[in-house]
N, C-alpha and C positions, 0 to 999 in steps of 0.2 A: 652529371656524375660528380659526386663530392668525394674524390679519391686523391691520394697523394701519389702522383706519378714518379716521384723521385725515389720511391722504394720498390723493391721487388714485389711485395704483397700488393702495393697499389697498382702496379702494372698488370698483375694477375686479375685484379678486380676490373680494371679498365678493359682488358681484352674480353673477359667474359661478358661484361655489360654491353660492349659494342656488338659482339656477336649475337647476344640475345635480342638486341634491337632489330637485327636483321633476320630473326627467327632461325639463327644458326645455333643449334644446341647439340648436346651430347647424343649421338645416335642411340646409345643404350638407354637413354632416359625418355625417348619418344614413346608415348603411350599409343595404344590402338586408336584412341579417339583422335589423335593427332597424326594419323597415318598419311595425311595429305602433305605433311612436311617432307621435303626432299632429303634423301640420305646423302650426306656430304662426306662420307668416310674417305672417298678417293680424291677429295679436293683439298686445296690449301687456300689460305688467306694471306695476302701481302700486307704487311704493316710497315709503314714508312716512319722514320724518325731520325733523331740525332744519335750521336755515338753513345750517349748515356742510355737511351732507350734500347739500343741494340744490346748493350752489355747486360741490362736487366732481363731482357727476353732470353738471352743465352743462359743466364743464371737460372731462370725458371726452368728451361728445358733440361739443364743439368741436374737440378735438384729433384725434378719430378721424373727423371729417366727410369726409376724403378717401378713406376705405375704399370698397371696391367694392360691398359688399352692405349692406342695411339692418341685418342682425344685427351685422356688424362695426362699424357706425356707432352702435350702441346706440340705434336709433330705437324699439325696443320698450320702452324704459325711460321711464316717465312718473313724474316726481317730484311728490309731494303734500306740501305743507308741513304739518307737524304742528300741530294746534290747541293742544296742551298747551304747546308752546314759544311759540306766539303769545300765549297768556294770560299766560305768565311775562314776555314782552316788554311786555305791557300793564301789568302790575304794576310793572315797572321804570320805565316811562314816568311813571306816577303818582308814584312815589318821587322821580324827578328833579324833578318840578314842585312837589310839596307839602312835601317834607322835606329834600331835598339842599341847597337854598340856605339859608344861615344866617338871612337876613332873613325867610324864609318861616315861621320857627318863633316869631316874636316876638308876633304879634297874639293877643289873648285869644280870638279866634274861629277861629284857624287849626286845621288838621288835627292838628298836633303836640300841641296842648293837648287835643284829643280822645283822643289816644293816652296822654297823661299820666293821664287818668281811667280809660281802659280797661285799660292795662297800665303802672301807675306804676313798676314795677321794670325795665322794658325800654326806656325812652326812649333810653338810650345805644345799645342794639342797633338801634333803628329809625333812629337818626341815622347809623349806619354802613351798610355794604352788607349788608343783612339778606337772609334767605332768602325764598322765594316764599310759603310757607304762612302765616307770621306776618302778612305784609302782606295777604294774601288775606282772612284772618279779620278783621283790623282794618277793612278797607274795608267788609266786610259789616256789622260791628257799628256802626261809626260812621255808615254809611248808614242803618241802621234808626233810630238816635236822631235823626239829622237830619231824616228824613222825619216822625217823630213830632212833632218840634218845629215843622215846617211845618204839620202838622195843628193843633197847639195854637194857633199864631198865627192861622190861618185861621178856626178855630172861634170863637176869642175875638173876632175882628173881625165875624163874622157874627151871633153870638148872645150874646156877652159872657160865655161860660163861661170860668172861670179855668183849668180843667184838662180834660184829655181824660176823666178819670174822671167829672167832673161831666157832661160831654157824653154819655158812655156811659150814665149813670144816667137820662137823659131818654128812652131808648129811641128813637133816631132811626130813621126808615124807611130801607129799602134805596135808594129813589130819592134821598133826601136825602144819603145817604152817597156815592152815585155822583156826584151833582152837586158835592159838596165835593171828591171825589177828582180830578175832572177839572181843577179850577182849580189846585191846587198843581202838578200835572204840567205845566202850561203857564206859570205865573207864578212858581214858586219854583225854576226852572232858568233859566239864561241863554238868551237868544234874540237875534233880530236887533236888539233895542233896545240891546244892550250898547255897540256902537260909538258910537251917538249919545249915550248916557249918559256915556261916558268922555271925550267932548269937552267936557263942561260943566266949569266951575271946581270946584275941590275943595271950596269952601265950599257948593256946591249939590248935592252927591251924597255917598253913603256908600260909600267904597272897600272897606271890609270886607264890607259886604253884597253888593257885586258879586263879590268873591272867593268868598263862600260859595255864590252862585248857580252859579258855575263849578264849584266842588267838587261840588255836587249833580249837575250835568250829567255830569261825568266819572265819578263813582261809579255813576250809573245806566247809563252806557254800558258800564262794566266788568261790572256785575251782569247786564245784558242779554246780554252775550257769554257769561258764565258760565252763565246760565240756559238760553240756547239750546243750548249744548254739552251740558248735563246732560239736557235733554229730547230731544236728537237733532233739533232743528229747524234744518235746514241753511239754509233761507231766512232765518231770523232771524239766524243766524251770519253769512251773507254780507252782510246789510244792516248788521250791526255792524262788519264789517271795513272798510267804506268810511270811516267817520269815524276809525277807529283807524289807518288808513293815513296820514291827515293828521296825527294826533297823533304817530305815529312820526316823521314828517318834521320836525315842529316841535321834537321833543325830541332830535334828533340820531341817531335810530335809522334811518339812511338805508337800510341793507341790508334791514330788514324792510319799509320803505315800498316800495322797489323790487320786492322779491320778491312781496309781496302784490298790488301793482298788476299785475305780469306774470302772476301766477297767475290773478287774476280775469279779465283780458283773454283768457287762453287758454281758461278754462272757459266763458266767455260768448260768445266770438266765434270762436276759432280751432279748437277741438276739434270733432269731429263730435258729433251729438246722442247717439249711444250712449255715447261716452266721457265726455261731460258727465254723463250719468245715472250711469254707473259710479263716477265720482269722488265725486259727491254721496252715493251710497248707501253708499260705503265710507270716507267721511271720518271717521265716528264708528262705534263699535260698542258694543253693550250686552252685556257678558259674563254678567251675572246675569239679564237679562230683566226687571228691575224698572223701574217708572216713575221717571224721573229718574236712571237708572243708566248713562247713556251716557258713554263715555270716548273720548278721542282715541287713535288708533293709536300715536302716539309715546309716550303715557303707558304703554300696555301694554308697549312695548319697554323703557322705563325701569324698570317694575316687574319685568320679567324680568331685567334687568341687576342690579337690587337683590338678587334672590334668588341669582343666579349669582355675582356678584362680591363682594357684601358679606356676606350672611348665611351662604352656604355656600362661600365662596371661600378659606377658611383665614384664619389670623391670624398676625401677626408675620412671621417669616422663612418661614413656610409659605404666605404669601399671594403666590403666583406664578402666572404664566400656565399653567404645566404643571399646577399643583394645581387651578386653576379648570377646565381642560379635563378633568381626571381626575374631578372631582366632578360635572361637568355632567350626565351621565346619571342621577345619583342625586338631583337636586334635587326631582323630582316624588315620589320615594320618601320623602324627608325631609318634604315637605309633608304627604303622606298619613299618615305616622307621627305628626306633630304633631296632625293632625285626629283620629286615633283616640284619642290620649291626652286631648285636650280633651273629646271626646264621652263617653269612659268616665268622666271625672271631672266631667261636666256643666259644663264650662267653655267650651262652644262659643262662639266669636267673642269671648270676653272678653279674650283676650290680645292681640288686634290691633285690635279695634273698640271704641272707648271712647264713652261717652255724651257728648253735647254738654254743656258747662258751663252751670250756671245763672247767667245774666247779669242776673237781675232787679235785684239791688241795684246792680250796676255801671251798668246802663242808667239807673236812677233817679238815681245820682250825676251822670252825664253830662247827663241832662235838666235837673237842677236847675242845673247850671252854665250850660247854654244858656238857661235861664230868666233868669239874671242878665246874661249877655253879649249876648243878643238877636242871634244871627247872622242870623236871617231876618226881622227887623223893621228897616226902614231908619231910621237916625239921621243926619240931614243934618249934614254937616261932619265925620263920623268918618273919620280917616285910617288908612293902613296902611303898614307897613314894607316890604311886598313886594306888588306888583301881579301877580296871576296872569295870564299872557297867555291870550288866546283862541286855543288851540292849533289849532283847526280852521281859522280864518281865516289863522293864521300858516302852517299847512301848505299852504293854497292858494297863498299868496304865494311860499313857497319852491319849490313845484313849478314855478311860472312863472319864477322868477329863477335857478334852478340853471344853465341854459346861459350866462346873462350872467355869473354869478359865476365860472364856470370859464374864461371868456374873459379876464376881468380879473385874476383871482387864481388862475391855473392851478395852480402848484406848491403854494402855501400852502393852498389849499382842498382839494386832493387829499390832502395829507399829513394835514390835520386830519380829513377824512372817513375816511381809512384807520384812524386811531387809534380813532375812535368805532365804526366798523363791525366792528372786530376783536372787539368784546365780545359774546360769546354765553354766556348764563347756563347753567350746568350744575346740574341739580336735585340736591338732597340727599335723603337717605332720608326726612326729615320731610315734604318737599314731595310726594313720591310717595305715601307712606302716607296723608297727609292727604286725598288725593282718593278713597280707598277708600270 
């Protein structure tokens, strides 16, 4: 298909072309000679994509709503927002809160100082508009170290062990470990007490400790979303989307907040039971069949685009639409040829799948820094250069105030929101391959 998917007309052509390839045509145009074709009037087709694709499909359905038949109104097209792009939006929201403000990089317990320990040569990259995969990895690594430090503080307060190694050498029982694990999950992340704590004078609270409790909470929300996607746990993913919708609203990602709100309302209240089940069962797929190997549909689309447009789409002046279409039928042959060569030389999977780096020494360095800065042990009177907002509460407030804001500042607010909402992240090759 040589169509421009960035336009509404291009999306119409793409939808019609894809359906025609599967012999899905307008029921009114089926001739008697083609009577063996099934009548799909009572069926729908799920289309997965990013936020821009969803907006264009919605625009098509609105523009064609005056047509006479359901087929001409595109009522059979049901858009499903891709979770891979949702996770990239979550990554961008965390970047906006923890790294983008200059004042957020000054405290010795801030996230940027964790990055300086984990990736000392890439701090400038993280301060700019970085890709998805780097931020995804750093959130996971920093989250591991922060939770280990929470355990160290809690174990020291309970039994006066100076390190987790000393605690491990005491051979604690499973019940003891479960009891300790439940406490940090409740007390080392921010909760309803934060609002009351921040009302106190600065001399009676620890601002940096409050920031780190919020960091722990947002990191856990991100890792919960990622884990639910990898395991194919749709119920877990849906429960994570609710707080992320509020975070998107608080960080200026209004389009994602509105799109996810509308999507959840449709899935849980508007769609019939059969369609709800179909969307949940086809929101994620597991191409390899391995545990933890689930991927979003839009990630598979981006991977296919990577093979077609980047790896086998020609280079230089030869990188044209005509060349991509010419090479398209041969992509699978190229992949099989590479697989044969790798297997014959006993290099299977080594050219694309690399082992995880050994982060032991890096984690030790970061944990030693946390031992000196005490991000999870309150020090009364400690100040901060940047107070991280409670994004979930802020999201609640913005959802309530949006109609009032539009009435009082109609043009200004609409223009500012338009500038923010136009931003849709396009994944790079590293972002796609990193999910393999």
